[in-house]
C-alpha positions as CSV (number, residue, x, y, z in Angstrom):
1,M,-9.4,22.6,20.8
2,S,-8.6,20.5,17.7
3,R,-10.9,17.7,16.6
4,P,-10.0,14.5,18.4
5,I,-9.5,12.3,15.3
6,Q,-5.9,11.5,14.5
7,A,-3.7,8.8,12.9
8,H,-1.0,7.2,15.0
9,I,2.0,5.9,13.0
10,D,4.0,3.2,14.7
11,L,7.5,3.4,13.2
12,S,8.6,0.3,15.1
13,A,5.8,-1.7,13.4
14,L,7.2,-0.8,10.0
15,E,10.7,-2.0,11.1
16,H,9.2,-5.2,12.5
17,N,7.3,-5.9,9.3
18,L,10.5,-5.5,7.2
19,S,12.0,-8.2,9.4
20,V,9.1,-10.4,8.5
21,V,10.0,-9.9,4.8
22,R,13.6,-10.8,5.6
23,R,12.5,-13.9,7.4
24,H,10.4,-15.1,4.4
25,A,13.0,-14.1,1.7
26,P,16.4,-14.3,3.4
27,R,18.4,-14.5,0.2
28,S,16.7,-11.7,-1.7
29,R,17.2,-7.9,-1.5
30,A,14.1,-5.9,-0.5
31,L,12.7,-3.0,-2.4
32,A,10.3,-1.4,0.0
33,V,7.3,-0.1,-1.9
34,I,6.5,3.4,-0.5
35,K,4.4,4.9,-3.3
36,A,1.2,7.0,-2.6
37,D,3.0,8.9,0.2
38,G,4.1,5.6,1.9
39,Y,0.6,4.2,1.6
40,G,-0.7,7.2,3.5
41,H,1.9,6.9,6.3
42,G,4.2,9.7,5.0
43,V,7.0,8.8,2.5
44,L,9.9,10.3,4.4
45,R,8.6,9.0,7.7
46,V,8.3,5.5,6.3
47,A,11.7,5.6,4.5
48,Q,13.4,6.5,7.8
49,A,11.7,3.6,9.6
50,L,12.6,1.3,6.7
51,R,16.1,2.6,6.3
52,K,17.5,-1.0,6.5
53,A,15.7,-1.8,3.2
54,D,18.0,-2.4,0.2
55,G,16.0,0.1,-1.8
56,F,12.7,1.9,-2.2
57,A,10.1,1.7,-5.0
58,L,7.6,4.4,-5.8
59,L,5.9,6.3,-8.6
60,E,6.4,9.9,-7.9
61,L,9.5,11.6,-9.2
62,D,9.3,14.5,-6.8
63,A,9.1,12.1,-3.8
64,A,12.1,10.1,-5.2
65,V,14.1,13.4,-5.4
66,R,13.1,14.2,-1.8
67,L,14.4,10.9,-0.6
68,R,17.8,11.5,-2.3
69,E,18.0,15.0,-0.8
70,A,17.2,13.6,2.6
71,G,20.3,11.5,2.3
72,F,19.0,8.0,1.4
73,Q,21.6,6.2,-0.7
74,Q,19.8,3.0,-1.6
75,V,18.3,2.1,-4.9
76,I,15.3,4.2,-5.6
77,L,13.1,2.7,-8.3
78,L,10.4,4.6,-10.3
79,L,7.7,2.0,-10.9
80,E,6.1,3.6,-13.9
81,G,9.3,5.0,-15.2
82,F,9.5,8.4,-16.8
83,F,7.1,10.4,-19.1
84,S,9.4,13.0,-20.7
85,M,13.0,13.8,-21.6
86,D,13.1,16.4,-18.9
87,E,12.4,13.7,-16.3
88,L,15.4,11.8,-17.5
89,R,17.7,14.6,-16.5
90,W,16.3,14.5,-13.0
91,I,16.7,10.7,-12.9
92,E,20.3,10.9,-13.9
93,T,21.1,13.8,-11.6
94,H,19.7,12.0,-8.6
95,R,20.9,8.5,-9.5
96,L,17.4,7.1,-9.7
97,T,16.6,3.7,-11.3
98,T,13.7,3.6,-13.7
99,V,11.3,0.9,-14.9
100,I,11.1,0.6,-18.7
101,H,7.7,-0.7,-19.9
102,H,7.0,0.7,-23.4
103,H,8.7,1.6,-26.6
104,E,8.3,5.4,-26.2
105,Q,10.6,5.1,-23.2
106,L,13.1,3.2,-25.2
107,A,13.0,5.9,-27.9
108,M,13.6,8.6,-25.3
109,L,16.5,6.7,-23.8
110,A,18.0,6.3,-27.3
111,E,17.9,10.0,-27.8
112,Y,19.1,11.0,-24.4
113,R,22.9,11.4,-23.8
114,P,23.6,10.8,-20.1
115,R,27.0,11.6,-18.5
116,H,26.6,8.6,-16.3
117,K,25.2,5.2,-16.9
118,M,21.6,4.7,-15.8
119,D,20.3,1.5,-14.2
120,V,16.9,0.2,-15.4
121,F,14.3,-2.5,-14.6
122,L,12.9,-3.9,-17.8
123,K,9.2,-4.9,-17.2
124,L,7.8,-8.0,-18.9
125,N,4.0,-8.6,-19.3
126,T,3.5,-12.2,-18.4
127,G,-0.2,-12.0,-18.0
128,M,-1.1,-9.0,-15.8
129,N,-1.8,-7.2,-19.1
130,R,-1.2,-3.8,-17.6
131,L,2.4,-2.6,-18.1
132,G,5.3,-4.3,-19.8
133,F,6.7,-5.8,-23.0
134,T,5.1,-9.0,-24.3
135,S,7.2,-12.1,-25.0
136,E,7.3,-11.1,-28.7
137,Q,8.4,-7.6,-27.8
138,F,10.9,-8.5,-25.1
139,P,13.9,-9.5,-27.3
140,G,13.9,-6.2,-29.2
141,A,13.5,-4.2,-26.0
142,L,16.3,-6.0,-24.3
143,K,18.5,-5.6,-27.4
144,A,17.8,-1.8,-27.5
145,L,18.9,-1.5,-23.8
146,R,22.0,-3.6,-24.1
147,E,23.2,-1.7,-27.1
148,N,22.5,1.7,-25.5
149,P,25.9,3.0,-24.1
150,G,24.0,5.1,-21.5
151,I,22.4,2.0,-19.8
152,G,24.1,0.4,-16.8
153,Q,22.6,-2.6,-15.0
154,I,19.4,-4.2,-16.3
155,C,17.1,-6.1,-14.0
156,L,14.1,-8.1,-15.4
157,M,10.8,-7.7,-13.6
158,T,7.2,-8.7,-13.8
159,H,4.0,-8.4,-11.7
160,F,1.6,-11.1,-10.6
161,A,-2.1,-10.7,-11.3
162,R,-3.5,-13.2,-8.8
163,A,-0.8,-14.0,-6.2
164,D,-3.1,-12.6,-3.5
165,E,-5.9,-14.9,-4.3
166,A,-6.5,-18.3,-2.6
167,G,-6.6,-21.0,-5.2
168,A,-4.7,-19.1,-7.8
169,D,-1.6,-21.2,-7.8
170,E,-2.0,-22.2,-11.4
171,S,-2.3,-18.6,-12.7
172,T,0.8,-17.5,-10.7
173,G,2.6,-20.6,-11.9
174,I,1.8,-19.8,-15.5
175,Q,3.2,-16.3,-15.1
176,L,6.3,-17.6,-13.3
177,T,7.0,-20.1,-16.1
178,A,6.6,-17.5,-18.8
179,F,8.9,-15.1,-17.0
180,N,11.6,-17.8,-16.4
181,K,11.5,-18.9,-20.0
182,L,12.1,-15.3,-21.2
183,A,14.8,-14.6,-18.6
184,E,16.6,-17.9,-19.1
185,G,20.2,-17.5,-20.4
186,W,20.5,-13.8,-19.9
187,H,22.0,-14.0,-16.4
188,L,20.4,-10.7,-15.4
189,P,19.0,-9.9,-11.9
190,R,15.2,-10.6,-11.5
191,S,12.3,-9.1,-9.5
192,L,8.9,-10.7,-9.3
193,A,7.4,-11.0,-5.9
194,N,5.0,-8.5,-4.3
195,S,3.8,-8.9,-0.7
196,A,1.5,-11.9,-1.5
197,A,4.1,-13.7,-3.5
198,T,6.8,-13.0,-0.9
199,L,4.7,-14.8,1.7
200,R,3.1,-17.5,-0.5
201,Y,5.5,-18.4,-3.3
202,P,9.1,-18.6,-2.2
203,E,10.1,-19.8,-5.7
204,T,9.4,-16.2,-6.9
205,H,11.7,-14.4,-4.6
206,A,14.7,-14.2,-7.0
207,D,17.1,-11.3,-6.5
208,W,14.7,-8.6,-5.4
209,V,11.3,-8.8,-3.6
210,R,9.0,-5.8,-3.7
211,P,6.9,-5.8,-0.5
212,G,4.2,-3.2,-0.2
213,L,1.1,-3.8,1.9
214,M,2.6,-6.2,4.3
215,L,5.1,-3.5,5.4
216,Y,2.2,-1.5,6.8
217,G,0.8,-4.3,8.8
218,A,-2.1,-5.4,6.6
219,S,-2.5,-8.9,5.2
220,P,-2.2,-9.4,1.4
221,L,-3.8,-12.8,1.7
222,P,-7.5,-13.4,2.1
223,D,-7.0,-16.6,4.0
224,A,-4.6,-15.3,6.7
225,T,-4.9,-12.4,9.0
226,A,-2.1,-9.9,9.7
227,A,-1.7,-11.3,13.2
228,Q,-1.4,-14.8,11.8
229,L,1.4,-13.5,9.5
230,D,3.1,-11.8,12.5
231,L,2.5,-8.4,10.9
232,C,1.9,-5.3,13.1
233,P,-0.4,-2.4,12.1
234,A,1.6,0.7,11.5
235,M,-1.4,3.0,11.4
236,T,-4.1,3.3,14.0
237,V,-6.9,5.9,13.4
238,T,-8.6,7.0,16.6
239,S,-11.2,9.6,17.6
240,K,-13.7,10.2,20.4
241,I,-17.4,10.3,21.0
242,I,-18.5,14.0,20.8
243,A,-22.2,13.5,21.5
244,I,-24.7,10.8,22.5
245,Q,-28.3,10.6,21.2
246,A,-31.1,8.5,22.5
247,L,-33.3,7.0,19.8
248,K,-36.8,5.7,20.2
249,A,-37.9,2.6,18.2
250,G,-38.5,3.6,14.6
251,E,-36.3,6.8,14.7
252,G,-33.5,7.2,12.2
253,V,-30.1,8.7,12.5
254,G,-28.0,10.6,10.0
255,Y,-28.5,11.5,6.3
256,G,-31.3,9.7,4.6
257,H,-32.3,7.8,7.8
258,I,-30.9,4.6,6.1
259,F,-30.7,3.1,9.7
260,R,-33.7,3.1,11.9
261,A,-33.7,1.8,15.5
262,E,-35.7,-1.4,16.0
263,Q,-35.8,-0.7,19.8
264,P,-34.8,2.2,22.0
265,M,-31.0,2.6,21.7
266,R,-28.1,5.0,22.4
267,V,-26.0,6.3,19.5
268,G,-22.6,7.7,19.8
269,I,-21.6,10.5,17.4
270,V,-17.9,10.2,16.5
271,A,-15.7,13.0,15.1
272,G,-14.6,11.4,11.8
273,G,-16.1,11.1,8.3
274,Y,-15.3,10.8,4.6
275,A,-13.4,14.1,4.6
276,D,-11.0,12.5,7.0
277,G,-10.6,9.4,4.8
278,Y,-13.2,7.1,6.4
279,P,-15.1,5.4,3.5
280,R,-18.5,6.9,2.9
281,H,-19.7,3.6,1.5
282,A,-19.1,1.7,4.8
283,P,-22.4,0.1,5.7
284,S,-24.1,-0.3,9.0
285,G,-22.4,-3.2,10.8
286,T,-18.9,-2.1,9.9
287,P,-16.8,-2.9,13.1
288,V,-15.6,-0.1,15.4
289,L,-14.0,-0.1,18.8
290,V,-15.4,2.1,21.6
291,D,-13.3,2.1,24.7
292,G,-11.7,-1.1,23.5
293,K,-15.1,-2.8,23.1
294,R,-16.3,-4.0,19.7
295,T,-19.5,-2.4,18.3
296,R,-20.8,-1.3,14.9
297,L,-21.1,1.6,12.6
298,I,-24.8,2.6,11.9
299,G,-26.3,4.9,9.4
300,R,-24.6,6.8,6.6
301,V,-21.1,8.2,7.1
302,S,-21.2,12.0,6.7
303,M,-18.4,14.4,5.8
304,D,-17.2,15.0,9.4
305,M,-19.1,12.5,11.6
306,L,-20.2,9.0,11.8
307,H,-22.5,7.1,14.2
308,V,-21.9,4.0,16.4
309,D,-24.2,1.7,18.3
310,L,-23.7,2.2,22.1
311,N,-26.3,-0.3,23.4
312,E,-23.6,-2.8,24.4
313,I,-21.3,-0.1,25.8
314,G,-22.7,0.2,29.2
315,N,-20.6,3.2,30.5
316,A,-20.6,5.1,27.2
317,R,-19.9,8.9,27.6
318,V,-18.8,11.9,25.7
319,G,-15.0,11.8,25.3
320,M,-14.8,8.0,25.2
321,P,-12.0,6.8,22.8
322,V,-12.9,5.2,19.5
323,T,-10.7,3.2,17.2
324,L,-11.7,3.1,13.6
325,W,-8.9,0.8,12.4
326,G,-5.4,-0.2,13.5
327,K,-4.3,-1.9,16.7
328,E,-7.1,-4.2,18.0
329,M,-9.3,-3.4,15.0
330,P,-7.6,-4.8,11.8
331,V,-7.8,-2.5,8.8
332,D,-8.4,-5.6,6.7
333,E,-11.6,-6.4,8.6
334,V,-12.9,-2.8,8.3
335,A,-12.1,-2.8,4.5
336,R,-13.9,-6.1,3.9
337,A,-17.0,-4.8,5.7
338,A,-16.9,-1.6,3.6
339,G,-16.5,-3.7,0.4
340,T,-13.0,-2.4,-0.4
341,V,-9.4,-3.3,0.4
342,A,-6.9,-2.1,3.0
343,Y,-4.9,-0.3,0.4
344,E,-7.7,2.1,-0.2
345,L,-8.3,2.9,3.5
346,L,-4.6,3.5,4.2
347,C,-4.0,5.6,1.0
348,A,-7.2,7.6,1.4
349,L,-6.1,9.3,4.6
350,A,-7.1,13.0,4.1
351,P,-4.6,15.8,4.3
352,R,-6.5,17.4,7.2
353,M,-5.9,14.3,9.4
354,P,-3.4,15.0,12.2
355,I,-0.5,12.5,12.3
356,V,1.1,11.4,15.5
357,T,4.2,9.3,15.9
């Protein structure tokens, strides 16, 4: 028999979450962000569920090509652009759109001689200080693109550094003002809003929104749960109890005995560990569901197993179902307890994890 741990992907949840994007940004087109293998959900699987999106955004050229070969005709945007002249040939052949964020890319575009015009997103650095042209560099970069006969449509874009933080209105406003000042007068399409800005700052919606995390049913906002935002989890990771141990007061469980029982207790051993994608750094107290009842992780997560407190699960037995995150156990809550973010848990799903749809 195979190990009982598996990830259930709810395709209807993805479609529903796209409808939430539409509800918040009804006048904008939606670029569904499906990088990192669709945030761990499977890039082709996610694209099929989100086929009503106006376009897809990702980083991996090979995945973008696979989307085209699978028949998707929407805009497909490479968020980090290209890294060599050879990649430009693939981008042209498969009618991909690319972000331009540094002068080396401009130089390669100037040297390349495409047979067909290529659409680009010109990235502006308005304060994220990660990728993009500064306000001083922007005029020259835009001039180079406009004078290049191989370039088709140009869209201006930026990325917010703090749109997902409560109380960061001023920071986001400064970036928005800086972007609008640079974009003013050019009459070019614009793209600014990630998931958080799509939900919190309607003034940033512009021509294209770029939802990511919210499509997968996790909340990008610290002061609102996914349920409050009408988002449905697309991934539920489940397993089963494969053994039960009875601890005496003072006895430890797992590597290092970092958890010791203060009183007699039962401990459930669950098939699932960091080799499956569960965070090794998750501490005792991280929430878990056993047979639909809330309990806690205890001890150190090992490669293939973890341990849960069964003292409040009166009828606990081997084979009982366990939910690590997903429906009824929000991934955001598990991530907070583990000192990380939902992005990491979703993207860290291990290759050996069976996927069920």
